[in-house]
N, C-alpha and C positions, 0 to 999 in steps of 0.2 A: 565666520566662526568655525573653528575646526572641531570636529567630533571624533572622539576616540571610539573605534569600533572593534569589537572582538569577533573574529571569524574562527569558529571552533574546529574546523577541519578544512583542508584545501578544497576549493571549488574551482570550476572553470574560470580562467582569467577574465573572461568577459564580465563576470559579476564583480570581480575586484576592481576592474577598470571603472565601472560605474561609481563605486565608492570613492575611488581616488579622484575622479572628476568632480566630485561633490564635496570637496574639502574634508574628507574623512582621513584620519590617521589610523591605518589598518594594522591591527595586531593579529597575525595568523598563526594557528598551531603549526609549528615547523615540521612536525612529524605526521605522516599519513596514517593516523590512528585516532580513535576517539580521545577527547581530552579526559584526563583523570578528574576525579571529584575535586581535588584541591586546585587543579588548574582552572576548572570551571568557576569555582568560587572566587579564586584570586582574580581571574580575568574579568569576570562580571563585576567585581567590586570596583574596578577602575575604569569601566567602560560607560559610554553614553548609549550605546546600542550593541546588540549581540546578534550575529547571524549564526543560528544554531542548527544542529542536525537532529534527526528524529531519535537518535540514540542518546542524546544529551537529556538527562533528567532535570528538567526545569521545575523544581519543587519549591515549596514555601521557603526553605532555607536559602536557596539560590536567589529567589526573588527578593527576599528581605536583605540579603547581602548586597544585591545590586542597587545600591542606594541612588546611583546616578542614571541607571538605565531607563530609558523611556520606552524602548521597544525591543522585543525578541522576535526576530524574523526567522521562522522555521523553514528550513530547506526541505520541505515535504508537504504533501497535501494533508496528511494526518497531523494531529497535534495532541495525541493522547499522552505524549511525554511531558506536557505542560500542566501545571496546576492552574487551571484557568480561573478558578474562583479567587485564589490568592493574588494572581496577576491583576484581576479586575479591581479587587479591593485596594490594591496598592497603586492603581492608576497606570499600570504598565500595559502597553499595547502588545498583542500577540497577532502575528500574521502567518499565512501559509502560502502554498503555491498551487492552488487548484486549477484545473482546466488544462494546464500545459502538459500534463503527463497522461491525460485521458486516453488518447489514441494509442500511445506507446504501450501502456499497461494492458489495454484491451487486446492489442496485437499479441502480447506475450501470453495472455490467457488462452488465446486461440492456439498458439504454438504448443502450449502444455496439453491442450485438449487433443490436438492432432497426434502429438508424440505419445500420449497415453493410449489413445484408441488404436493407433497403428504400430505400436511397440517400436518406435523409432530408435530410442536409446538402446534397448535390448538388441535390436537388429544391428546397430552400429558396432556394439561390443562383440557380437557373435562374428560378424564379418571380419573385423580386425584380428580376431583370434584365429582366423583360418578355418572356422567351423562351417562356413557355407560351402557345401559340396555339390549340390545340384538342385534344380527346381523340383518341387514336389507339390501336388495339389493340396496336401494337408499340412504343409510346413509353415510355421510361424504365422498363424492366422490372427488377424486383428478384428476390429469392429468397424462397421460402416458408420459414417457421420451423416451423409446426405439423407434427408427425410426423417431423421430421428427427432426426439423431443429434447429441447434445451431448457433447463430451469435456471433462472437468474434470481439469486437471493440478494436483494439490494439493488434497486433500479435507479441509482443515481447516475452521475456522469459516466463513470466507467462501466457500470452494469448496462446502461443503455447502449453505449458504444459496442460492448461485447455482443449484445443481442442483435443489434442492427447488422453486424457482420454475418449473421446466420442466414440472411436472405439468399445469398448465393448457394446455399446448401439446402434450400427448401425445407428448413426445419420448422417444426411446431414449437412455439415459444410460450413458456409459462413464466410468470414472475411473481415474486413475493416482496411486497413493500408496504410501508405504512400509508403511502399515497398512490392514487392511480397514476399511471404513466401514459399520457395520451399519445405521445410519439410512438411508443411501442404498439399500442392498441391500434393506432391508425395505419402505421407503416407495415406492421407484421401480423396484424390481427392477433396480437399476443393476449393472453388471458391472465388476469390477476387472480391468484389463488392463495390459500393458506399454505404455511410451510409444509405441513404433512402431505397435503395433496401434491405439492410440487415434488417432494422427495419420492413419493410413491410412483409418480407418472414419468419422471424425467430419466432420460438415458445419460445425460450429462448435466451435472449440477455445478454451477459456477458461482462462487461467493464473492460479493462486492460490498459488504457492509463495513461501516467504520467500527473501530474498537471502542465500545462503551461498556459500562457495567452489565447492561442487559444483553450484550452480544458475546460476552466471554462464554466459551463452550456452547455457542449456539448450535453447533454440530457436535453431538456427543454420541454415546453408545446407542441411545434410543433412536436418534435421528438416522444414524448409519444403518441401524437395523430395519428402518422403514424403507430405505432405498432398495431399488432393484439389485439383484445379484450381478446383473450385467452392466450396472451403472458406474460412472466415473465421477469423482469429486475433484474440482479444480478450485484452488484457493490462491488468489493474488491480493487479498485484502490485508489482514493482519493475522499473525500466527495463532494467538490465543482464541480466535473465533472458533477454531477447531480443537477439540480435545484430542491431542496428538497420541496419547496413550491408547485411547479408544480406537483411533484410526489405525494404529499399528496392528491391533487385534483384528480389526475388520479386514485389513489387507491380508494378514496371515491366514485367516479362516475363510477367505474369499466371500465374506459377507457382501462386499462390493468388488467390482472387477479391477478397479485401480484408482490412482489419484495422481494429480499433478500439482505440485506445491512450489511456490516461490517464497513463502514466508513460513515461520516456525514459531511454535509456542514459547520456546526458551532460546530464541535466536541469539547467537549463531549455533548453539548446541542443538542436536537432534535427539528426539526421544529414542532411547535404546531400542534397537530392532528395526527402526525405520529405514536406515541405510541398506539393510539386508533384503528389503522387499523389492523384487524385480518388477512388481506391478505398480511401483511408485516412481514418478519422475521428479527429481529434486534439483531445484535451481537455487543459486545463492543470492536471493533477493535482488533481482535485476529487472523488475517490472518497468522501471523508468530509465533503464541503462542504455540509452542511445546517445550518441554525441549531441544530436540536435536537441533532445529533450533536456539533458543535463545542463546544456548552455542556457536554455530558456528558463529552467528552474533557478539557475544562478542569477540571471538578470532580473527575474521576477522577485526573488528574495532580496536582492540589492535595492531594487526600486521601492519595494515595500519599506525597507529600512531607511532609505534616504528620505522618503516622504514623511515618515514618522519623526525623524530627527529635525526636519524643517518645519514641523507643525502643520503638515498637510495630512488629511485623513488618508491612510494607506489604502490602496485599491483592494487589498485582500485582508482587511481587518477581521479577525475572528471574533473577538470579544467586543462587538460593536457598541455595547452599552458603556464602555469605558470612555468613548470619545467625548461625551458631554459631562463626564463625571468630574466633580471638584477635585478628586484625587489626582486625575491625570493633569488637570490644569495647574495644580500645585507642583506636580512632578516635573512638568515640562515648561 
């Protein structure tokens, strides 16, 4: 049986090949841009499965229009772009790509930490502009990393990977999470603390929480004010977790020493004034952007999709309760 699959944006060919090998008729957005609302509604309306991107808003209207769709396979670890309640009610499976981007994103968080602490981007700009004249003992001073305190907000897969990388720098690790993390406590002697204690004590604060109603603006003006003036904030999770307007003010006023961001509150737009702050390192949401990881994300998303279409429980099913629901069984 041939299944009609909508792929909302070009992905690595390895993922498409999996779909083609499994009797899927693949409809791919021909342009390298997000699908429009009308394109998403139209495509979902004629598909059996959709391989979606995190920027695609899979809301109630899309889900109800997708009368034939059995599964939306999200090309991301996050799924805050999906109305999970409506999907479950309608018997539609939602999957994601966890695990495959853990190390890659943790690596990038460290790149941001180093770049912010040692003023790497500023130094590159200065050197290219011909402003490096000679060595000076007081010129372009940054901040040491070895032996400092690292605070991890959200000790899930990526937060754990980020923290474990600190061992080589003999860092003291604090973490804030709803659950104890025995790996960090055993391997790093990390200490679980409340958010305020973490912010007050950490030299580097790295954010790794999912975007949920309770994590929107988790880091706001009060939290930034609690941090050390010498501290740096790193965010590779989701933009709205940090109140970007408050962050701009904190950077301007030197309430904190600096920040490294890969995600933004109103992405891709930046909060006015953010781009002008030399103490901010700003990357274009490339946490998972390595060739190896994007291929693995593509193959994982395709495998999730194929399993769902074949009536096999997908390995990364998010709304697990849908599997045994009468709605899914009627749907598929």
